[in-house]
C-alpha positions as CSV (number, residue, x, y, z in Angstrom):
1,M,-5.3,-23.9,3.0
2,I,-4.8,-22.4,-0.4
3,Q,-6.0,-18.8,-0.6
4,I,-7.1,-17.6,-4.0
5,I,-7.3,-13.9,-4.9
6,D,-10.5,-12.7,-6.4
7,Q,-9.7,-9.0,-6.7
8,I,-7.1,-6.4,-5.9
9,F,-8.3,-2.8,-5.5
10,I,-5.6,-0.2,-5.7
11,S,-6.8,3.3,-4.7
12,N,-4.8,5.5,-7.1
13,E,-5.7,3.4,-10.2
14,S,-9.2,5.0,-10.0
15,S,-7.7,8.5,-10.4
16,E,-5.8,9.7,-13.4
17,Q,-2.0,9.7,-13.0
18,E,0.3,11.2,-15.5
19,G,4.0,11.2,-16.3
20,N,6.5,10.4,-13.6
21,S,4.1,10.3,-10.7
22,F,2.7,6.9,-11.6
23,G,3.6,4.4,-9.0
24,Q,5.2,7.0,-6.7
25,E,2.2,7.9,-4.6
26,A,0.9,6.0,-1.5
27,N,-2.0,3.6,-2.2
28,D,-4.6,1.9,-0.1
29,V,-5.0,-1.7,-1.3
30,I,-7.8,-4.1,-0.6
31,V,-7.4,-7.7,-1.4
32,T,-10.6,-9.8,-1.7
33,L,-10.2,-13.6,-1.6
34,K,-12.5,-16.1,-3.4
35,N,-13.9,-17.1,0.0
36,G,-15.1,-13.5,0.5
37,E,-12.5,-12.4,3.1
38,K,-11.1,-8.9,2.6
39,F,-7.8,-7.4,3.7
40,H,-6.5,-3.8,3.7
41,A,-3.0,-2.3,3.8
42,S,-1.3,0.9,2.7
43,F,1.5,0.7,0.3
44,F,4.2,3.5,0.3
45,P,7.1,3.8,-2.1
46,F,10.4,4.2,-0.3
47,D,11.0,7.4,-2.3
48,S,7.7,9.0,-1.1
49,L,8.7,9.1,2.6
50,D,10.9,12.2,2.3
51,H,8.1,14.0,0.3
52,L,5.7,13.1,3.1
53,R,8.1,14.4,5.7
54,Q,8.6,17.7,3.8
55,R,4.9,18.1,3.3
56,N,4.2,17.5,7.0
57,M,6.9,20.0,8.0
58,K,5.0,22.6,6.1
59,N,1.5,21.7,7.2
60,G,2.3,20.9,10.8
61,E,1.1,17.3,10.8
62,F,3.1,14.6,12.7
63,L,4.9,17.2,14.9
64,N,5.9,19.2,11.8
65,G,7.4,16.1,10.1
66,T,9.2,14.8,13.1
67,Y,7.6,11.3,12.6
68,F,5.2,9.4,10.4
69,W,3.1,6.3,10.9
70,S,0.4,4.5,9.1
71,K,-1.5,1.3,10.1
72,R,-0.6,-1.7,8.1
73,M,2.2,0.2,6.2
74,I,4.0,-1.8,3.5
75,L,7.1,-0.2,2.0
76,V,7.8,-1.0,-1.7
77,K,10.1,0.1,-4.5
78,D,7.1,1.6,-6.3
79,C,3.3,1.4,-6.2
80,S,2.8,0.0,-9.7
81,R,0.2,-2.8,-10.0
82,R,2.9,-5.2,-10.9
83,T,4.9,-4.6,-7.8
84,I,1.8,-4.6,-5.5
85,E,0.6,-7.9,-7.0
86,Q,4.1,-9.4,-6.6
87,V,4.2,-8.4,-2.9
88,I,0.7,-9.8,-2.3
89,W,1.5,-13.1,-3.9
90,N,4.7,-13.4,-1.9
91,L,2.9,-12.6,1.3
92,L,0.3,-15.3,0.5
93,E,3.0,-17.8,-0.4
94,E,4.8,-17.1,2.9
95,G,1.6,-17.2,4.9
96,E,2.1,-13.6,6.0
97,L,-0.9,-11.8,4.4
98,Q,-2.9,-11.7,7.6
99,E,0.1,-10.4,9.5
100,A,0.8,-7.5,7.0
101,F,-2.8,-6.7,6.1
102,L,-5.8,-5.9,8.4
103,K,-8.7,-8.3,8.0
104,L,-11.8,-6.3,7.2
């Protein structure tokens, strides 16, 4: 069955991002298909992981930065819309969207 995307919501697009930070923050992504099905995943740029670890070392979360996890985590080179869309289309083509994303 061919799945057609109706909408892709990217959480950080709704907030203003300036300068070098664009595409470097983690994003929650919701994909809505034309048939009404919705799927969620969290996208993390590779480069943001050390920043997360450093922050957690300071705030005490995740055993002071000893580990980190997130449901439905997808690691990407950056969180630009272009990269996120490419990943989603590839997952659809490979039949892996429902494996990588959580069906809502």
